C-alpha positions in Angstrom: 107.6 107.2 99.6 110.9 107.2 97.7 111.3 105.6 94.3 113.2 102.3 94.2 116.8 102.6 92.9 115.9 100.6 89.8 113.4 103.2 88.5 114.8 105.3 85.7 115.1 109.1 86.3 111.9 109.9 84.5 109.9 107.5 86.7 111.7 108.4 89.8 110.7 112.1 89.3 107.0 111.1 89.2 107.2 108.8 92.2 109.2 111.2 94.4 107.0 114.2 93.4 105.4 116.4 96.0 102.0 115.5 94.4 102.5 111.8 95.0 103.3 112.4 98.6 100.4 114.8 99.2 97.9 112.4 97.6 99.3 109.5 99.6 99.2 107.2 96.5 101.6 104.2 96.3 102.9 103.1 93.0 102.8 99.3 92.7 104.4 99.1 89.2 105.0 101.1 86.0 106.4 99.4 82.9 105.9 99.4 79.2 103.3 102.2 79.2 101.1 100.7 82.1 101.0 101.6 85.7 99.2 100.6 88.9 98.8 102.5 92.1 97.1 101.8 95.4 95.2 104.6 97.1 93.3 105.1 100.3 92.1 108.7 100.3 93.1 110.6 103.5 90.3 111.9 105.6 91.1 115.5 104.7 90.1 114.7 101.1 86.4 114.1 102.1 83.7 116.7 101.3 80.8 117.5 103.7 78.9 114.5 102.5 81.7 112.1 103.4 82.6 111.5 99.8 86.1 112.0 98.3 86.2 115.4 96.6 86.5 114.8 92.8 89.5 116.9 92.2 91.6 114.6 94.4 90.4 111.5 92.5 91.3 113.2 89.2 94.7 114.2 90.5 95.5 110.6 91.5 94.5 109.4 88.0 96.8 112.1 86.5 99.7 111.0 88.7 99.4 107.3 87.8 99.0 108.2 84.1 102.2 110.2 84.5 103.9 107.0 85.8 102.6 105.1 82.8 104.0 107.5 80.2 107.3 107.9 82.2 107.7 104.1 82.0 108.0 104.0 78.3 111.5 103.7 77.0 112.7 107.1 75.8 110.0 109.2 77.4 111.2 112.7 78.2 109.5 115.6 80.0 105.8 115.7 79.6 102.8 117.6 80.8 99.0 116.9 80.8 97.2 119.1 78.3 93.7 117.6 78.8 92.1 115.6 81.5 88.5 114.3 81.2 87.1 112.6 84.3 83.9 110.7 84.6 82.6 109.8 88.1 80.5 106.5 88.0 80.0 106.2 91.8 81.1 108.1 94.8 84.5 107.2 96.2 84.6 106.8 100.0 87.6 106.4 102.3 88.5 102.9 101.2 91.4 101.4 99.3 91.3 101.6 95.5 93.4 100.4 92.6 94.3 103.0 90.1 95.2 101.5 86.7 96.6 103.6 83.8 97.6 102.7 80.3 99.2 104.6 77.4 96.7 104.0 74.5 98.8 105.7 71.9 102.0 107.7 71.8 103.2 109.8 68.9 106.2 112.0 68.6 104.6 114.9 70.4 101.3 113.8 71.9 100.4 110.7 74.0 96.9 109.5 74.9 96.2 107.7 78.1 93.4 106.2 80.1 93.0 105.5 83.8 90.4 103.9 86.1 89.9 103.9 89.9 88.6 100.5 90.8 87.7 98.4 93.8 87.1 94.8 93.0 85.0 94.7 89.8 83.5 98.2 90.4 84.8 101.2 88.4 84.4 104.4 90.4 86.1 106.8 88.1 87.5 106.7 84.5 89.8 109.3 83.0 91.2 110.1 79.6 94.2 112.3 79.1 96.3 113.9 76.4 99.9 114.5 77.3 102.4 116.7 75.4 105.8 115.1 75.2 108.3 117.9 75.4 111.1 117.1 73.1 109.2 114.2 71.7 109.9 110.5 72.2 113.5 109.6 71.9 114.6 106.8 69.6 114.9 103.5 71.5 118.3 103.1 73.1 120.5 100.3 71.8 121.7 97.8 74.4 125.4 98.0 74.7 
């Protein structure tokens, strides 16, 4: 999947990353600190019990949270410094929505949440702290 031309460079680098391709997650939107992806785990991500191995689910949340922070105006390079993942029910090989939101962004640290959902059921919830390398830039003036 390649990022649409209208994505800014920060977001394009997330969408076109090797991780997004390997995880086979599709970004539906990312704007104003929120992002949504659609994900159907590949068969190779299942453990011996036929359940998606938890590390892959956490990685998908991390990627969609990266899209959420990249969508903020002025976001520069960033890296996850903490990822807490709670598994509420086993994820199978079905399609899920992955929703992420920037809860708060300071000059150097941002806090995000994500959920893996199908219909009204939450399968996984994540909280993450992200370091903003170089901090958040001042909003650009429209010329």
